[in-house]
Residue, then its C-alpha position, 0 to 999 in steps of 0.5 A: m513550820l507548824d504541825a498542821p493544827h486544827g481543833k474542836g471540842q464540844d459535846d458528845g459525839h454520840d447521837d441522841g437519835h434526834d435528826h435535828e439535834s444530831g445535825v446541829r451538833a455536827q455543824r457546830m462541831a465542823l465549825l469549831v474544828t475549822l476554827g481550830v485549824l485556822g486559829g492554830h495555823t494563825l497563831v504558829t505562823v504569826l509567832d514564827v514570823l515575829h520570831q524572825g524580827p520582821d521589819p514594818l513591811r513584813t509585818a504589814v504583809l503578814a497582817v494583810g495576807m493573814g486576813a485575806v487567807l482567813c476570810l477566803q478559807f472560812a468562806h470555802s469551809t463553811r459556805r458550800p463552795r461547790t454550789w457557787p457559780v464557776r466564775t466565783r469559785v475560780l476568782t476565790l481560789t485564784a485570790q487564795a492562791a495569790v495570797t498563799y504564794l506571793p507572801l513567801v517572798w517577804l515572809g519566808l518558810p513560816w508562811g508555807a503553812m498556808a499552802g495546806l489551807l489552799a489545798g483544802s479549799v481546792l478539795l472543797a470547791v472543785p468537783g470531780r477528778a480535777r480537784w485531785l490534779l489541782y490538789a497535787a499541784v498545790t501540794a507540789a508547788i510548796v516543795p521548791a519554795v521550801v527547798a529554796i528557803a530551808g534546803p531539801g531536808i525540810a521538804l518532806y516535813g513541809t509536804g506532809a504538813t501541807m497534806l495533813a492540814s488540807l486533809i483536816i479541812y476537807g475531811v471535817s467539811s465532808l463529814s459534816g456534809l455526810v451527816t446532813e446527807l444521812r439525815n435527809t436520807r432518813r427523812a426521805l426514807a420515812g416519807l417513802a415508808v409512809v407513802q408505801e404504807r398508805l398505798r398498802v392501806a388503799g389496797d387492803l381497804h379495797d381488797l378486804l373491806g370492799y369484798s366484805l361489804s359487797a357480800i353484806t350488801l348482796k346477802t342483805e338484798l337476798g334476805y330482804r327478798l326471801v323474808p316473805v316467801a322463805p323466812d327460814r332461808a332468809r334467817s340463814e342468810v342473815a346469819e351469814v351476814l352477821g358472820i361477815a360483819r364480824e369478820a369485817l370488823a376484824d379486817v379493820r384491824l388487819v388493814a391498820t396493822g398490815y398483818r393478815d393471814m388468809s386461807l385460799a380454801a376458806e376464801t373459796e367456801s366464802a366465795v361460793s356462798v356469796l356467788t350462790a346468793a347472787q344466783i351465780t353457779t360456781d364450780t370449784d376444784l382445789t387440788c393444790g394442797p397446803l401452801p406457804r402462809e404468804v402464798d396462801t394469803a396472796l392467792a386468797i386475796v386474788l380470789r376475793e378480788a376476782v369475785t368482788n369484781a364479778l359481783r360488781h361489774s359483770k352479769a355472770q351466770h357461771c363461775s369456776v375456781t381451780a387451783t392446781r400444783e405442777g412442780g414447784t408452782v401453784s396456779l389459781r384460775i378464776r373464770n366467769d361468763g360475764v365478760g360483756d360488762e366486765r370493767l375492772d377497777t384499774m385506777p392508776g397508782g395501784g390499790s385495786g384491780l389487776a395492777n394491785l393483784a399483780t403487785r401482791l403476786r410479785g411480792v411472793g415471787g409469782d405473777l398474774t394475768g387477766g382479761p377476756t379469753g375470746d370465748g365469752w369468759f373473763e379469766v384471772l390466772a395467778h401463778a405462785p411458788a408452792t414452797a416458801r422462799d428463804d426470805d419469807r418472814h412475817t416481819e414488819a414492812r420496812p420499805e427501803d428503796p436502795a436508791m434512797a437508802a443511806s449510803p453503805w460507804a458512809p461509815r467506811m468513808a468516815r472511818g477512812m478519814l479518821v485513820a488518814v488524819l491519825a496517820g498524817y499526824a503520826l508521820i509528822t510526829v516521827i519526822n519532828a522527833a527524828g532529829q531529837a534522838r541522841s542515838g539509834p537505840a533511842m530512836l527505836a525506843f521512841l518509835g516503840c512507844f509512839a507505835g503504842v500511842v497510835a495503837l491505843h488512840a486508834f482503839h479509843s477512837l474506833r471502839r466506842s471507848r466511853t462504853w467500856s468499864v471504868r477499869t478498862r478505860t483507866l488502864t488503857l489511858a494510863l498505858l497511853a500516858a506512860a507511852t506518851y511521856a516516857p520518851l522525854l527521858w531520852l529525847d532532848a525536848p518535847w516534839g510537836s503534837m506530843a500529847g495530842c493523842l493522849a488529849g484526844s483520847l481523854l476527850i473521847t473516853v472520859p465522860g462528863r466534865l472531868r474530861v476537860p481538866l484532864y485534857a488541859a492537864a495532858i497539854a500542860v505537862i508540855v510547858p515545864a518539859a519544854v522549859a526544862a529543855g531550854e526551849p524558847l518561848s515561841e517554841t514552847v507555845y508552838l509545842a503546846d498549841s500543836s498538841l492542844v489542836a491535835g487533841l481537838v482534831f482527834y476528838g472532832f473526827s472521832a465524834l463525827y465518825w460515830l455520828v455518821t455510823e450511828l445515823h447509818e445504822a439507824r437509817g430504818a428506825l425513823a421509817q419504822l417509827a413513821v409507819a407505826r404512827e401512821r398505822l395508829i392513825v389508820e386504825r383510829e380513823l377506820h374505826e371512826v369511819l367504818g366502826s359504827s357502820l359495821s357495829e350497827v350492821t352486826m347488832k341489826c343482824a343479831l336482832i333480825h336473826r331473833l325475829l325470824p321466822q316468827s316476825p317477818e315484817p319487823a325483820r324486813e324493816e330492819l333489813t332495809t336499815v341494814l341494806d342502807v347502812s351497808r351500801q353507805a359503808l361500801a361507798d365510804v370504803r371506795l371513796v376513802a381508798r381512792g382519796y387515800r392514794g389519789h392525793l399522794g402527790t398533791p396534799d393540802p398542807s393544812d391537812r398534813p398529819q401530825v406524823f409528818q410535822e413531827f418528822g419534819l417532812s414537807a407537804s409533798d411527802g404525804s397525803p391527808v389522813i383517812v378521816q379527812q378524806a372520809d369526812a369530805t366524802t361521806 
């Protein structure tokens, strides 16, 4: 019976960071490993049957049975059988079971190797816990057949070989599927990150630029009215408009980058100025003291939004702003008496209004409520922690929904499969070599050497050995070679898969083309050793084949393990890159949409400031232009903010931004870029 073969060798197992290429490499590797397993089983089984000198009937049974098993197993290993209808899976598994067990009557023990393939198909095709029961039944079913044909002495070996073959078949398919799952998760995270970034942009467009442009419009209207009667006061208002316009230009970059540090105290002074210009009497009382940066920014945005809505939606005459600290909580209360016409913007989907403010407060550990108080006033009340939280850090936003994050068990699963395959081969090897030791001390010496072989190979597989220095790699490989071949001095002959660990370590550790001839040389040593021990040709082929396939198996599992690990570790990298590119797009488009308007407002206000108070009429004409530009810019901001988040679920594929094309995201993952929305609405 054979040494549960299997194989694949190709390409590096190190991910180059590109999802598509890593996925192609994983699928190719899984296919080649599967072909190696099937090829190894086929070669050894055919040689073992032919070695018995079969008659024509047995030869025909061998040909038909082998063809049927290979076709069914290849389909189960490469075609995602769990997605098939139940009837199809039952039929294919039943057929494979029939061609696995019935030929035992004619072909005997050598055909028992096919039970490992059937057990692997069961694990691949049957979902849930039922697969493990069927797997146990398939594995156990081979025992009585082996005992009846070859006696109880070979039963343990037959069971171990069956379990190892099935584990390899199942493991390589599972790891390949895991790579695909991680790739899809990374792409989904990138899509989610971009969507969340767009929601943030929509909110900031409303909260930052909306306020600034509202203030510019209001103060420009006031200046326009004051020019004929109080040109000096009009000049003062124009100076404030100039300052606000410059701040708005800076806010454009803040919206794009997401970095915005604001001060509640400074925002209160600005609010008083704007409300006074709107002839709204304002009382302020800030006794909260210094605040953590993120809390200060969040409360400043709450104040800005409350003032914007008071200006836009109400007919308030009085407004009050109070901020107090009680224990570890700071409370901000904004009240106005314009509740009769108050209509807060609470469009579904976030981005403005109370819903957006509540989201901001929750982000710093606070909460927000708002609404009429029953006494003719409208009140917005925000609570936030007065001290910084442990997780408050000024870092890039990296949204990662736990439900969509790459599975934390993925690397552990891959590592567990790698270790399980290595342990299975170790068990089979020990059983193989046990009968070849001349004495107890010889067996103990072999076990000592083999323990070193397994340990060194595990070290190469789990520790990124290709990144070690040349001296370290050479030393460990030399020790591994010595521990591999030394037992030939006291054992009667080579044992199955003798050079598998060494061959696998060479493929894992040695870079470039040199690893292939070294791998071949490690296997070639077995042939003269087997001939010198007087082994027949079929046994010599078997020993070389099992070692060759074992080396490919170890390399394939190690490569898939590292591919899974690197994809898991880099699960947020694609999202960060997508967000960074989205921010560049936002910055460019905002400058195109609003940059010219704000620049024109700034230049016009500088001119008006020079004209007043000596030339009121030209100044008033320029103020008319500023008023028109600021009103149009405010309308643009509102339309852009609404369009930016309003189409998140239903974008036009033709408008999909380049970032989604580059990351392979579908149209449903994003929405049209800002400039397209702006062009459609301005």
